[in-house]
N, C-alpha and C positions, 0 to 999 in steps of 0.2 A: 519599410521603404518600398518594398516590392508589392505589397498589397495596396498601397497608395497608388501606385502606377497602374495596377490591374483595374482598380475602381475608376480612375481617371480614363482609361481606355474605354471601359464599359460605357462611361458617360458620354465620351466623344462618339463612340460607335452608335449609341442610341440616338444622339442628337443628329449624326450624319444621316442615319436611316430615316429619321423623322423628316429631316430637311429634303432628302431624295424623294420621300413619298409626297411631300407637300408640293415639290417642284413638278413631279409627274402629274399629280391631280390638277395643278393649275395649267399645265400644258394640255391635258386631256379636255378641261373645260374650255379652254381657248379654241381647240380643235372642234368641238362639238358646237361651238357658237357659229361656226363657218356655215354659210347658207348651203353650200354644196353638200354638207353632212347632215342636212336637216332630217333625214329619214333614220338616222342612228338614234336610239333611245338615250335619255339622259344619263342612265346608269347602264351602260351596255355590258351584256355578258360576252363571254367568248363565243358562245353559240349564235348570239345575235349578229356579231360582226362576221362570223363565218357565213351565216345565211345570207346577209347582205352581199358579201363578196361572190358567193355563189349565184345570187340573183344577177349581178353585173356579168357574170360569165355565162349565164343562160341555163344554169343547172338548178335554178330555184325560180319560184313563180309568186307574183304578188297577187293576192286575192283581196278584192274589195268586199266588206262586210256591210250590208245595209240593215239597220235596226228598224224596228217597228215605229220608233218615236221620229223617224225621218233622217236621223243622223247616220253617218257612215265612217268607216275607217278602213285602212288597209293593213294586212299582215303578210308577212313574207315567209313561205315554207318552201323546203326542198321539193324537187319535182317527184321525189320517191316517198313523200310524206303520206302518212296514214291519216284516217279521220281523227284519231287520237291526237296526232301531232297537230292538226289543224285546230282542234279544240284547246289544246294547251297554248298555242300561239294566241288564239282569241282571248282566252282567260288572262294571259299575260298583259296583252294590250288593254283590255277593258280595266284590269286593276291599275295599270299604269295611268290611263286616262281618269278614272275616277279619283285616284289619289292626287293627281295634280288639281282637280277641281274641288274636292271637298275633304282631302285628308284621308285617314284611315277609315276604311269602311268594309264591313263583311258582307260578302255576296254569297248566297247559297247556290253553288254550281249545280249541286244535285236537282235543285228546284228548277234552274235555268234549263237544264238539258232535259228534265222530264216534262217540262210545259212548252218549250220552244224548239224549233228545228232548224237545221241548216237547209236551205233549199237553194237550187241554182236559178240565177236570173239571167236569161238569155237576152242579148241585145239584137235587134233586127239589123241585118246587113245594110 
């Protein structure tokens, strides 16, 4: 009798965790559909959210990346970010953009960084 109660508790516990997870994911999806949160990625990580909060607080910056094909996108990095951090942010954003357009696609980042460079683009005042 006790083993039946334990098994029933496990099943109810599993179902309640599953229900909570589904509720959290649906709430998150509803929040991300809000136009105010348009700059938050569809599957945000804790570091993405932290960087966006710091962007609002002024301790992070938004950098516009202009590609040779005429397209552009923005990445947010901390003010103390290194070139490596910037390259990781660019890589993450490009992969996100490419997967939303064409699904899974392999990009050789060694080739990209060996043949292309990051260069500042200054705007006239």
